[in-house]
PyMOL Python script that loads the backbone (N, CA, C, O; Angstrom):
from pymol import cmd

cmd.read_pdbstr("""\
ATOM      1  N   MET A   1      -2.559  38.659  21.251  1.00  0.00           N
ATOM      2  CA  MET A   1      -2.557  38.963  20.043  1.00  0.00           C
ATOM      3  C   MET A   1      -1.103  37.963  20.044  1.00  0.00           C
ATOM      4  O   MET A   1      -1.343  36.877  19.514  1.00  0.00           O
ATOM      5  N   ASN A   2      -0.041  38.065  20.397  1.00  0.00           N
ATOM      6  CA  ASN A   2       1.203  37.082  21.026  1.00  0.00           C
ATOM      7  C   ASN A   2       0.665  35.409  21.224  1.00  0.00           C
ATOM      8  O   ASN A   2       1.218  34.423  20.737  1.00  0.00           O
ATOM      9  N   ASP A   3      -0.644  35.429  22.133  1.00  0.00           N
ATOM     10  CA  ASP A   3      -1.211  34.074  22.168  1.00  0.00           C
ATOM     11  C   ASP A   3      -1.500  33.161  20.827  1.00  0.00           C
ATOM     12  O   ASP A   3      -1.263  32.018  20.437  1.00  0.00           O
ATOM     13  N   ILE A   4      -2.092  34.241  20.401  1.00  0.00           N
ATOM     14  CA  ILE A   4      -2.803  33.700  18.594  1.00  0.00           C
ATOM     15  C   ILE A   4      -1.546  33.489  18.010  1.00  0.00           C
ATOM     16  O   ILE A   4      -1.293  32.307  17.777  1.00  0.00           O
ATOM     17  N   LEU A   5      -0.759  34.247  17.733  1.00  0.00           N
ATOM     18  CA  LEU A   5       0.592  33.863  16.782  1.00  0.00           C
ATOM     19  C   LEU A   5       1.528  32.936  17.283  1.00  0.00           C
ATOM     20  O   LEU A   5       2.420  32.464  16.578  1.00  0.00           O
ATOM     21  N   ILE A   6       1.291  32.540  18.975  1.00  0.00           N
ATOM     22  CA  ILE A   6       1.877  31.320  19.306  1.00  0.00           C
ATOM     23  C   ILE A   6       1.117  30.155  18.465  1.00  0.00           C
ATOM     24  O   ILE A   6       1.592  29.539  17.512  1.00  0.00           O
ATOM     25  N   VAL A   7       0.029  30.021  18.948  1.00  0.00           N
ATOM     26  CA  VAL A   7      -0.885  28.411  18.328  1.00  0.00           C
ATOM     27  C   VAL A   7      -0.839  28.523  16.545  1.00  0.00           C
ATOM     28  O   VAL A   7      -0.666  27.611  15.737  1.00  0.00           O
ATOM     29  N   LEU A   8      -1.012  29.659  16.356  1.00  0.00           N
ATOM     30  CA  LEU A   8      -0.787  29.753  14.540  1.00  0.00           C
ATOM     31  C   LEU A   8       0.362  29.019  14.445  1.00  0.00           C
ATOM     32  O   LEU A   8       0.409  27.831  14.127  1.00  0.00           O
ATOM     33  N   ILE A   9       1.583  29.942  14.806  1.00  0.00           N
ATOM     34  CA  ILE A   9       3.102  28.790  14.309  1.00  0.00           C
ATOM     35  C   ILE A   9       2.912  27.325  15.239  1.00  0.00           C
ATOM     36  O   ILE A   9       2.874  26.319  14.531  1.00  0.00           O
ATOM     37  N   ALA A  10       2.838  27.180  16.141  1.00  0.00           N
ATOM     38  CA  ALA A  10       2.503  25.799  16.464  1.00  0.00           C
ATOM     39  C   ALA A  10       1.177  24.581  15.728  1.00  0.00           C
ATOM     40  O   ALA A  10       1.061  23.356  15.706  1.00  0.00           O
ATOM     41  N   LEU A  11       0.398  25.711  15.225  1.00  0.00           N
ATOM     42  CA  LEU A  11      -0.471  24.581  14.394  1.00  0.00           C
ATOM     43  C   LEU A  11       0.374  24.411  12.796  1.00  0.00           C
ATOM     44  O   LEU A  11       0.591  23.381  12.159  1.00  0.00           O
ATOM     45  N   PHE A  12       0.647  25.520  12.543  1.00  0.00           N
ATOM     46  CA  PHE A  12       1.552  25.413  11.046  1.00  0.00           C
ATOM     47  C   PHE A  12       3.080  24.549  11.164  1.00  0.00           C
ATOM     48  O   PHE A  12       3.741  24.110  10.223  1.00  0.00           O
ATOM     49  N   SER A  13       3.390  24.469  12.628  1.00  0.00           N
ATOM     50  CA  SER A  13       4.492  23.116  12.703  1.00  0.00           C
ATOM     51  C   SER A  13       3.782  21.679  12.565  1.00  0.00           C
ATOM     52  O   SER A  13       4.227  20.767  11.869  1.00  0.00           O
ATOM     53  N   LEU A  14       2.690  21.625  13.285  1.00  0.00           N
ATOM     54  CA  LEU A  14       1.808  20.724  13.373  1.00  0.00           C
ATOM     55  C   LEU A  14       1.561  20.010  11.670  1.00  0.00           C
ATOM     56  O   LEU A  14       1.873  18.891  11.261  1.00  0.00           O
ATOM     57  N   TRP A  15       0.935  21.077  10.996  1.00  0.00           N
ATOM     58  CA  TRP A  15       1.118  20.835   9.334  1.00  0.00           C
ATOM     59  C   TRP A  15       1.963  20.032   8.369  1.00  0.00           C
ATOM     60  O   TRP A  15       1.748  19.097   7.598  1.00  0.00           O
ATOM     61  N   LEU A  16       2.978  20.742   8.704  1.00  0.00           N
ATOM     62  CA  LEU A  16       4.263  20.347   7.681  1.00  0.00           C
ATOM     63  C   LEU A  16       4.831  19.295   8.306  1.00  0.00           C
ATOM     64  O   LEU A  16       5.435  18.425   7.679  1.00  0.00           O
ATOM     65  N   PHE A  17       4.648  19.280   9.932  1.00  0.00           N
ATOM     66  CA  PHE A  17       5.686  17.811  10.168  1.00  0.00           C
ATOM     67  C   PHE A  17       4.178  16.445   9.704  1.00  0.00           C
ATOM     68  O   PHE A  17       4.481  15.279   9.450  1.00  0.00           O
ATOM     69  N   LEU A  18       3.155  16.777   9.692  1.00  0.00           N
ATOM     70  CA  LEU A  18       2.071  15.659   9.047  1.00  0.00           C
ATOM     71  C   LEU A  18       2.298  15.294   7.420  1.00  0.00           C
ATOM     72  O   LEU A  18       2.182  14.234   6.806  1.00  0.00           O
ATOM     73  N   LYS A  19       2.692  16.720   6.978  1.00  0.00           N
ATOM     74  CA  LYS A  19       2.671  16.457   5.548  1.00  0.00           C
ATOM     75  C   LYS A  19       4.261  15.894   5.335  1.00  0.00           C
ATOM     76  O   LYS A  19       4.378  15.194   4.330  1.00  0.00           O
ATOM     77  N   TYR A  20       5.222  16.048   5.947  1.00  0.00           N
ATOM     78  CA  TYR A  20       6.221  15.380   5.993  1.00  0.00           C
ATOM     79  C   TYR A  20       6.360  14.191   6.593  1.00  0.00           C
ATOM     80  O   TYR A  20       7.557  13.914   6.511  1.00  0.00           O
ATOM     81  N   ARG A  21       5.821  13.392   7.117  1.00  0.00           N
ATOM     82  CA  ARG A  21       5.628  12.499   7.723  1.00  0.00           C
ATOM     83  C   ARG A  21       4.520  11.844   7.008  1.00  0.00           C
ATOM     84  O   ARG A  21       4.464  10.725   7.519  1.00  0.00           O
ATOM     85  N   THR A  22       3.724  11.920   6.219  1.00  0.00           N
ATOM     86  CA  THR A  22       3.350  11.861   4.963  1.00  0.00           C
ATOM     87  C   THR A  22       3.666  11.001   3.701  1.00  0.00           C
ATOM     88  O   THR A  22       3.315   9.920   3.231  1.00  0.00           O
ATOM     89  N   LYS A  23       4.677  12.233   3.329  1.00  0.00           N
ATOM     90  CA  LYS A  23       5.431  11.702   2.256  1.00  0.00           C
ATOM     91  C   LYS A  23       6.473  10.908   2.087  1.00  0.00           C
ATOM     92  O   LYS A  23       6.847  10.543   0.973  1.00  0.00           O
ATOM     93  N   LYS A  24       7.131  10.514   3.375  1.00  0.00           N
ATOM     94  CA  LYS A  24       7.432   9.860   4.370  1.00  0.00           C
ATOM     95  C   LYS A  24       7.169   8.412   3.927  1.00  0.00           C
ATOM     96  O   LYS A  24       7.873   7.639   3.277  1.00  0.00           O
ATOM     97  N   HIS A  25       5.880   8.267   4.502  1.00  0.00           N
ATOM     98  CA  HIS A  25       5.333   7.070   4.495  1.00  0.00           C
ATOM     99  C   HIS A  25       4.780   6.731   2.782  1.00  0.00           C
ATOM    100  O   HIS A  25       4.335   5.722   2.235  1.00  0.00           O
ATOM    101  N   ARG A  26       4.969   7.631   2.482  1.00  0.00           N
ATOM    102  CA  ARG A  26       4.535   7.303   0.528  1.00  0.00           C
ATOM    103  C   ARG A  26       5.229   7.069   0.096  1.00  0.00           C
ATOM    104  O   ARG A  26       4.856   6.568  -0.965  1.00  0.00           O
ATOM    105  N   GLU A  27       6.792   7.072   0.219  1.00  0.00           N
ATOM    106  CA  GLU A  27       8.229   7.222  -0.287  1.00  0.00           C
ATOM    107  C   GLU A  27       8.138   5.559  -0.193  1.00  0.00           C
ATOM    108  O   GLU A  27       8.082   4.669  -1.041  1.00  0.00           O
ATOM    109  N   ASN A  28       8.156   5.599   1.778  1.00  0.00           N
ATOM    110  CA  ASN A  28       8.236   4.174   1.902  1.00  0.00           C
ATOM    111  C   ASN A  28       7.754   2.893   1.190  1.00  0.00           C
ATOM    112  O   ASN A  28       8.509   1.986   0.840  1.00  0.00           O
ATOM    113  N   LEU A  29       6.237   2.917   0.987  1.00  0.00           N
ATOM    114  CA  LEU A  29       5.645   2.272   0.348  1.00  0.00           C
ATOM    115  C   LEU A  29       5.866   2.202  -1.242  1.00  0.00           C
ATOM    116  O   LEU A  29       5.307   1.277  -1.832  1.00  0.00           O
ATOM    117  N   VAL A  30       6.596   3.062  -1.937  1.00  0.00           N
ATOM    118  CA  VAL A  30       6.908   2.935  -3.070  1.00  0.00           C
ATOM    119  C   VAL A  30       7.589   1.919  -3.346  1.00  0.00           C
ATOM    120  O   VAL A  30       7.396   1.068  -4.214  1.00  0.00           O
ATOM    121  N   SER A  31       8.464   2.024  -2.530  1.00  0.00           N
ATOM    122  CA  SER A  31      10.375   1.629  -2.407  1.00  0.00           C
ATOM    123  C   SER A  31       9.831   0.186  -2.285  1.00  0.00           C
ATOM    124  O   SER A  31      10.245  -0.655  -3.082  1.00  0.00           O
ATOM    125  N   VAL A  32       8.851  -0.180  -1.255  1.00  0.00           N
ATOM    126  CA  VAL A  32       8.154  -1.416  -0.409  1.00  0.00           C
ATOM    127  C   VAL A  32       8.000  -2.317  -2.384  1.00  0.00           C
ATOM    128  O   VAL A  32       8.641  -3.290  -2.783  1.00  0.00           O
ATOM    129  N   PHE A  33       7.102  -1.623  -3.043  1.00  0.00           N
ATOM    130  CA  PHE A  33       6.748  -1.877  -3.898  1.00  0.00           C
ATOM    131  C   PHE A  33       7.204  -2.256  -5.394  1.00  0.00           C
ATOM    132  O   PHE A  33       6.832  -3.180  -6.118  1.00  0.00           O
ATOM    133  N   GLU A  34       8.102  -1.265  -5.600  1.00  0.00           N
ATOM    134  CA  GLU A  34       9.325  -1.958  -6.237  1.00  0.00           C
ATOM    135  C   GLU A  34      10.122  -2.870  -6.110  1.00  0.00           C
ATOM    136  O   GLU A  34      10.558  -3.543  -7.044  1.00  0.00           O
ATOM    137  N   LYS A  35      10.455  -3.022  -4.733  1.00  0.00           N
ATOM    138  CA  LYS A  35      11.483  -4.070  -4.174  1.00  0.00           C
ATOM    139  C   LYS A  35      10.510  -5.130  -4.782  1.00  0.00           C
ATOM    140  O   LYS A  35      10.976  -5.857  -5.659  1.00  0.00           O
ATOM    141  N   SER A  36       9.335  -5.278  -4.446  1.00  0.00           N
ATOM    142  CA  SER A  36       8.435  -6.333  -4.626  1.00  0.00           C
ATOM    143  C   SER A  36       8.411  -6.596  -5.411  1.00  0.00           C
ATOM    144  O   SER A  36       8.959  -7.698  -5.368  1.00  0.00           O
ATOM    145  N   HIS A  37       8.031  -6.341  -6.715  1.00  0.00           N
ATOM    146  CA  HIS A  37       7.750  -6.189  -8.205  1.00  0.00           C
ATOM    147  C   HIS A  37       9.055  -6.644  -8.932  1.00  0.00           C
ATOM    148  O   HIS A  37       8.976  -7.452  -9.857  1.00  0.00           O
ATOM    149  N   ALA A  38      10.600  -5.986  -8.407  1.00  0.00           N
ATOM    150  CA  ALA A  38      11.469  -6.323  -8.526  1.00  0.00           C
ATOM    151  C   ALA A  38      11.723  -7.622  -8.479  1.00  0.00           C
ATOM    152  O   ALA A  38      12.261  -8.209  -9.418  1.00  0.00           O
ATOM    153  N   LYS A  39      11.243  -8.389  -7.024  1.00  0.00           N
ATOM    154  CA  LYS A  39      11.314  -9.812  -6.710  1.00  0.00           C
ATOM    155  C   LYS A  39      10.648 -10.662  -7.588  1.00  0.00           C
ATOM    156  O   LYS A  39      11.099 -11.566  -8.292  1.00  0.00           O
ATOM    157  N   PHE A  40       9.043 -10.076  -7.393  1.00  0.00           N
ATOM    158  CA  PHE A  40       8.521 -11.251  -8.378  1.00  0.00           C
ATOM    159  C   PHE A  40       7.997 -11.256  -9.695  1.00  0.00           C
ATOM    160  O   PHE A  40       7.758 -12.384 -10.125  1.00  0.00           O
ATOM    161  N   ALA A  41       7.737 -10.252 -10.497  1.00  0.00           N
ATOM    162  CA  ALA A  41       7.505 -10.171 -11.344  1.00  0.00           C
ATOM    163  C   ALA A  41       8.710 -10.362 -12.661  1.00  0.00           C
ATOM    164  O   ALA A  41       8.356 -10.582 -13.819  1.00  0.00           O
ATOM    165  N   VAL A  42       9.861 -10.260 -12.330  1.00  0.00           N
ATOM    166  CA  VAL A  42      10.880 -10.504 -13.036  1.00  0.00           C
ATOM    167  C   VAL A  42      11.333 -12.306 -12.597  1.00  0.00           C
ATOM    168  O   VAL A  42      11.924 -12.842 -13.534  1.00  0.00           O
ATOM    169  N   ASN A  43      11.164 -13.082 -11.557  1.00  0.00           N
ATOM    170  CA  ASN A  43      11.607 -14.259 -11.422  1.00  0.00           C
ATOM    171  C   ASN A  43      10.996 -14.988 -11.806  1.00  0.00           C
ATOM    172  O   ASN A  43      10.278 -15.453 -10.920  1.00  0.00           O
ATOM    173  N   GLY A  44      10.797 -15.544 -13.012  1.00  0.00           N
ATOM    174  CA  GLY A  44       9.632 -16.722 -13.620  1.00  0.00           C
ATOM    175  C   GLY A  44       9.642 -17.795 -12.233  1.00  0.00           C
ATOM    176  O   GLY A  44       8.576 -17.623 -11.642  1.00  0.00           O
ATOM    177  N   LYS A  45      10.359 -18.671 -11.643  1.00  0.00           N
ATOM    178  CA  LYS A  45      10.261 -19.145 -10.425  1.00  0.00           C
ATOM    179  C   LYS A  45       9.258 -18.719  -9.795  1.00  0.00           C
ATOM    180  O   LYS A  45       8.140 -19.231  -9.859  1.00  0.00           O
ATOM    181  N   SER A  46       9.689 -17.330  -8.846  1.00  0.00           N
ATOM    182  CA  SER A  46       8.514 -16.889  -7.982  1.00  0.00           C
ATOM    183  C   SER A  46       7.080 -16.405  -8.624  1.00  0.00           C
ATOM    184  O   SER A  46       6.076 -16.473  -7.915  1.00  0.00           O
ATOM    185  N   GLN A  47       7.005 -15.984  -9.780  1.00  0.00           N
ATOM    186  CA  GLN A  47       5.962 -15.706 -10.640  1.00  0.00           C
ATOM    187  C   GLN A  47       5.025 -17.030 -10.533  1.00  0.00           C
ATOM    188  O   GLN A  47       3.821 -17.019 -10.277  1.00  0.00           O
ATOM    189  N   ALA A  48       5.849 -18.200 -10.790  1.00  0.00           N
ATOM    190  CA  ALA A  48       5.156 -19.633 -11.264  1.00  0.00           C
ATOM    191  C   ALA A  48       4.414 -20.175  -9.496  1.00  0.00           C
ATOM    192  O   ALA A  48       3.283 -20.591  -9.246  1.00  0.00           O
ATOM    193  N   ALA A  49       5.450 -19.971  -8.677  1.00  0.00           N
ATOM    194  CA  ALA A  49       5.486 -20.367  -7.589  1.00  0.00           C
ATOM    195  C   ALA A  49       3.918 -19.024  -6.673  1.00  0.00           C
ATOM    196  O   ALA A  49       3.007 -19.317  -5.899  1.00  0.00           O
ATOM    197  N   PHE A  50       4.219 -17.996  -7.140  1.00  0.00           N
ATOM    198  CA  PHE A  50       2.646 -17.041  -6.766  1.00  0.00           C
ATOM    199  C   PHE A  50       1.724 -17.592  -7.255  1.00  0.00           C
ATOM    200  O   PHE A  50       0.788 -17.815  -6.487  1.00  0.00           O
ATOM    201  N   GLN A  51       1.575 -18.047  -8.719  1.00  0.00           N
ATOM    202  CA  GLN A  51       0.633 -18.790  -9.881  1.00  0.00           C
ATOM    203  C   GLN A  51      -0.247 -19.966  -8.588  1.00  0.00           C
ATOM    204  O   GLN A  51      -1.451 -20.094  -8.366  1.00  0.00           O
ATOM    205  N   LYS A  52       0.817 -20.584  -8.022  1.00  0.00           N
ATOM    206  CA  LYS A  52       0.476 -21.742  -7.583  1.00  0.00           C
ATOM    207  C   LYS A  52      -0.374 -21.510  -6.099  1.00  0.00           C
ATOM    208  O   LYS A  52      -1.497 -21.892  -5.770  1.00  0.00           O
ATOM    209  N   ALA A  53       0.265 -21.020  -5.641  1.00  0.00           N
ATOM    210  CA  ALA A  53       0.076 -20.129  -4.603  1.00  0.00           C
ATOM    211  C   ALA A  53      -1.628 -19.686  -4.321  1.00  0.00           C
ATOM    212  O   ALA A  53      -2.402 -19.812  -3.372  1.00  0.00           O
ATOM    213  N   ALA A  54      -1.727 -19.010  -5.939  1.00  0.00           N
ATOM    214  CA  ALA A  54      -3.193 -17.852  -5.664  1.00  0.00           C
ATOM    215  C   ALA A  54      -3.918 -19.346  -6.164  1.00  0.00           C
ATOM    216  O   ALA A  54      -4.911 -19.555  -5.467  1.00  0.00           O
ATOM    217  N   LYS A  55      -3.712 -20.307  -7.062  1.00  0.00           N
ATOM    218  CA  LYS A  55      -4.806 -21.113  -7.628  1.00  0.00           C
ATOM    219  C   LYS A  55      -5.198 -22.371  -5.870  1.00  0.00           C
ATOM    220  O   LYS A  55      -6.061 -23.122  -5.417  1.00  0.00           O
ATOM    221  N   GLU A  56      -4.110 -21.914  -5.610  1.00  0.00           N
ATOM    222  CA  GLU A  56      -4.346 -23.039  -4.222  1.00  0.00           C
ATOM    223  C   GLU A  56      -5.026 -22.712  -3.521  1.00  0.00           C
ATOM    224  O   GLU A  56      -5.644 -23.485  -2.789  1.00  0.00           O
ATOM    225  N   TRP A  57      -5.190 -21.009  -3.496  1.00  0.00           N
ATOM    226  CA  TRP A  57      -5.965 -20.375  -2.254  1.00  0.00           C
ATOM    227  C   TRP A  57      -7.145 -20.417  -2.497  1.00  0.00           C
ATOM    228  O   TRP A  57      -8.081 -20.466  -1.699  1.00  0.00           O
ATOM    229  N   GLU A  58      -7.164 -20.393  -4.191  1.00  0.00           N
ATOM    230  CA  GLU A  58      -8.788 -20.220  -4.973  1.00  0.00           C
ATOM    231  C   GLU A  58      -9.356 -21.547  -4.563  1.00  0.00           C
ATOM    232  O   GLU A  58     -10.573 -21.601  -4.388  1.00  0.00           O
ATOM    233  N   ARG A  59      -8.548 -22.743  -4.370  1.00  0.00           N
ATOM    234  CA  ARG A  59      -9.162 -23.773  -4.121  1.00  0.00           C
ATOM    235  C   ARG A  59      -9.887 -24.206  -2.862  1.00  0.00           C
ATOM    236  O   ARG A  59     -11.005 -24.713  -2.764  1.00  0.00           O
ATOM    237  N   LYS A  60      -8.860 -23.843  -1.763  1.00  0.00           N
ATOM    238  CA  LYS A  60      -9.556 -23.514  -0.563  1.00  0.00           C
ATOM    239  C   LYS A  60     -10.517 -23.018  -0.510  1.00  0.00           C
ATOM    240  O   LYS A  60     -11.525 -23.710  -0.650  1.00  0.00           O
ATOM    241  N   HIS A  61     -10.658 -21.357  -0.246  1.00  0.00           N
ATOM    242  CA  HIS A  61     -11.546 -20.677  -0.296  1.00  0.00           C
ATOM    243  C   HIS A  61     -12.239 -20.302  -1.480  1.00  0.00           C
ATOM    244  O   HIS A  61     -11.991 -19.246  -2.062  1.00  0.00           O
ATOM    245  N   PRO A  62     -13.087 -21.110  -1.862  1.00  0.00           N
ATOM    246  CA  PRO A  62     -14.209 -20.609  -3.327  1.00  0.00           C
ATOM    247  C   PRO A  62     -15.363 -19.325  -3.246  1.00  0.00           C
ATOM    248  O   PRO A  62     -15.868 -18.608  -4.109  1.00  0.00           O
ATOM    249  N   ILE A  63     -15.479 -19.400  -2.060  1.00  0.00           N
ATOM    250  CA  ILE A  63     -16.464 -18.111  -2.018  1.00  0.00           C
ATOM    251  C   ILE A  63     -15.681 -17.005  -2.191  1.00  0.00           C
ATOM    252  O   ILE A  63     -15.990 -16.329  -3.173  1.00  0.00           O
ATOM    253  N   LYS A  64     -14.724 -16.598  -1.509  1.00  0.00           N
ATOM    254  CA  LYS A  64     -13.418 -15.724  -0.916  1.00  0.00           C
ATOM    255  C   LYS A  64     -13.000 -15.251  -2.393  1.00  0.00           C
ATOM    256  O   LYS A  64     -12.935 -14.060  -2.696  1.00  0.00           O
ATOM    257  N   ALA A  65     -12.721 -16.306  -3.283  1.00  0.00           N
ATOM    258  CA  ALA A  65     -12.474 -16.286  -4.084  1.00  0.00           C
ATOM    259  C   ALA A  65     -13.310 -15.853  -5.206  1.00  0.00           C
ATOM    260  O   ALA A  65     -12.748 -15.333  -6.170  1.00  0.00           O
ATOM    261  N   LEU A  66     -14.771 -16.023  -5.200  1.00  0.00           N
ATOM    262  CA  LEU A  66     -15.885 -15.589  -5.854  1.00  0.00           C
ATOM    263  C   LEU A  66     -15.975 -13.956  -5.748  1.00  0.00           C
ATOM    264  O   LEU A  66     -15.929 -13.066  -6.597  1.00  0.00           O
ATOM    265  N   LYS A  67     -16.124 -13.963  -4.310  1.00  0.00           N
ATOM    266  CA  LYS A  67     -16.380 -12.542  -4.466  1.00  0.00           C
ATOM    267  C   LYS A  67     -15.008 -11.723  -4.510  1.00  0.00           C
ATOM    268  O   LYS A  67     -15.100 -10.529  -4.224  1.00  0.00           O
ATOM    269  N   ARG A  68     -13.750 -12.225  -4.836  1.00  0.00           N
ATOM    270  CA  ARG A  68     -12.840 -11.558  -5.577  1.00  0.00           C
ATOM    271  C   ARG A  68     -12.927 -11.278  -6.797  1.00  0.00           C
ATOM    272  O   ARG A  68     -12.232 -10.408  -7.321  1.00  0.00           O
ATOM    273  N   ARG A  69     -13.839 -12.012  -7.448  1.00  0.00           N
ATOM    274  CA  ARG A  69     -13.755 -12.273  -8.930  1.00  0.00           C
ATOM    275  C   ARG A  69     -14.542 -11.321  -9.242  1.00  0.00           C
ATOM    276  O   ARG A  69     -14.148 -10.480 -10.050  1.00  0.00           O
ATOM    277  N   ILE A  70     -15.696 -11.242  -8.737  1.00  0.00           N
ATOM    278  CA  ILE A  70     -17.087 -10.052  -8.802  1.00  0.00           C
ATOM    279  C   ILE A  70     -16.438  -8.515  -8.426  1.00  0.00           C
ATOM    280  O   ILE A  70     -16.934  -7.625  -9.118  1.00  0.00           O
ATOM    281  N   LYS A  71     -15.548  -8.120  -7.575  1.00  0.00           N
ATOM    282  CA  LYS A  71     -15.232  -6.837  -7.124  1.00  0.00           C
ATOM    283  C   LYS A  71     -13.761  -6.412  -8.332  1.00  0.00           C
ATOM    284  O   LYS A  71     -13.347  -5.286  -8.609  1.00  0.00           O
ATOM    285  N   ARG A  72     -13.395  -7.378  -8.699  1.00  0.00           N
ATOM    286  CA  ARG A  72     -12.417  -7.103  -9.612  1.00  0.00           C
ATOM    287  C   ARG A  72     -13.826  -6.622 -10.728  1.00  0.00           C
ATOM    288  O   ARG A  72     -14.204  -5.460 -10.882  1.00  0.00           O
ATOM    289  N   LEU A  73     -14.271  -7.530 -11.230  1.00  0.00           N
ATOM    290  CA  LEU A  73     -15.203  -7.136 -12.708  1.00  0.00           C
ATOM    291  C   LEU A  73     -15.869  -5.809 -12.115  1.00  0.00           C
ATOM    292  O   LEU A  73     -15.988  -5.063 -13.087  1.00  0.00           O
ATOM    293  N   PHE A  74     -16.324  -5.210 -11.056  1.00  0.00           N
ATOM    294  CA  PHE A  74     -16.866  -4.074 -11.077  1.00  0.00           C
ATOM    295  C   PHE A  74     -15.778  -2.664 -10.514  1.00  0.00           C
ATOM    296  O   PHE A  74     -16.253  -1.534 -10.401  1.00  0.00           O
ATOM    297  N   TRP A  75     -14.610  -2.903 -10.269  1.00  0.00           N
ATOM    298  CA  TRP A  75     -13.992  -1.823 -10.136  1.00  0.00           C
ATOM    299  C   TRP A  75     -12.667  -1.868 -10.575  1.00  0.00           C
ATOM    300  O   TRP A  75     -11.956  -0.866 -10.495  1.00  0.00           O
TER     301      TRP A  75
END
""", "prot")
cmd.dss("prot")
cmd.show_as("cartoon", "prot")
cmd.util.cbc("prot")
cmd.orient("prot")
């Protein structure tokens, strides 16, 4: 009986740890996205540079750009 209790406590602790880790990972991703959005969406020069780089990438990789457009159309 004691062995089962120890195993259950260990599994519960592992579950809590993984849940906490996932929560921290999500919070970190959100903060990264917020910083990125603040950096590029608000700043006009950065937005223009991004658009220019995107067009340049599409010019260099026409097949990949076409695949990306098709995926955007359906997803």
